Phi, psi and omega in degrees: 000318178298318179299317180295321178300315181293316182296315180296315178299320176296319179297321179293315179298318178297319184289323184272324186244336184076178173250127180301132180266135176292169184296335179297326184260320183281335188080145179144192181233132174247126181238129179249118182249141179242143183236158180288331182229161177301137175231152180269160177298325180295321177298315181294314180297320177299324178291331183270337185301325184279351186256353183236146178301143178077014178073018177071026183294333181272358181283148172249121181236125181209161178290152183223142180071202181274155179303329182291340182278343181054048182253146178228138176255132176243125178245124176257116191296328185237150181239007181075217178295161187251041177206158175066203185290339183297335180299328180257014184294322181299320179299316181295321181293319179298314181299314180294321181293321177293322179290324182289338184275004180057036173285159187292095174048066178289134179228129178281118183249355178194143179218139173225128183231126177224129178284162185295322179298316177297320179301316179296320179296317179294325176299313181297317181292323180294318178295316180299318182297318181294314182296315181297325179294321177296317179296319181294321178299312181299317182292320181294314182291325177296322179284317187283324181241261174207165189300321181297327176295318179299318179296318178299318179295320181290321176298317178297321182290320177297321174304312180300318180296318180294318179296318181295317179297323178299313181291325176299319179290319180301313188262006172057044174276142180290141174278100185241176177298325176299319179294317177300319177298319179294322180295316180294321177295318178298319179301313179296320180296315180295317181296322178300318179294321178298317181296321177299316179293316179300318182298318179293321178298315179299318178294320181287333177297328178284323184268348183235053186294333183277346180276155176290158180299323178301316180295318180299314180295317182298315180293320181296318180294319179295325179291333181259353188295319181298316178297318182299315182295315182296311182297311182294321179297320178294318178294321180300316179300320179294316180295321175298320177295320175297318183295317185274332186238358185276352179092169185299325184296326184265002183300312181300315179300308183296318179299317179295322180294317180301312181298316182293325178293328178281317183281335182298299177301324179299311180289327179296315180295315180292000000 
């Protein structure tokens, strides 16, 4: 019931607001500017409004890094054509606009540029990687155990993906290559835990033939529960360390891992 509440709420959020796409998938230019003194988002946006068509309504301006760094990230959704000097024109416009606005010593410390064609290609590959991983899990478990075990593992994995996407939609994290990497890592971690439980069930089915299936499953889960808690707890501590101390670039990756590490063992046991 809890899972359905989260999944349905996530679907509503996804339908109404969507999931923000990182520059790798949406295409565009990301510019990270650093200032000598604190500046507000309104000051930066005001400096950029006059330099972009439509008053810069499609720009994304947000704080970046720690407050002591005085950094601001500017995302320009489109980059125009995908060749030559035009690919970097948005970066130049942002830099010139910030300097012209007399903001405190703006310096461009990072730039990321992805064309729309590359973004579509990465989207296709990201979806393909996720689907192929699910097919691979089903095929392996069907061969290693039996087909019903494989179906159970895939259903649990799909559950983890839906829960993770729901939390990404709730907290408005960008769907980036880092997040896709975390999703695939989380899928492997959850499947590993599922395989450990299935393996113990299979062993106990041989040695406990007179017991009911419910008893065999219950005993098998209890036998593996200590290992699950210890392993997941250690990985969770690592993911939390990445989230709090890994910097802005790893926030999406670490957040996805934290959600996956919590939902993975939960779905494996169920």
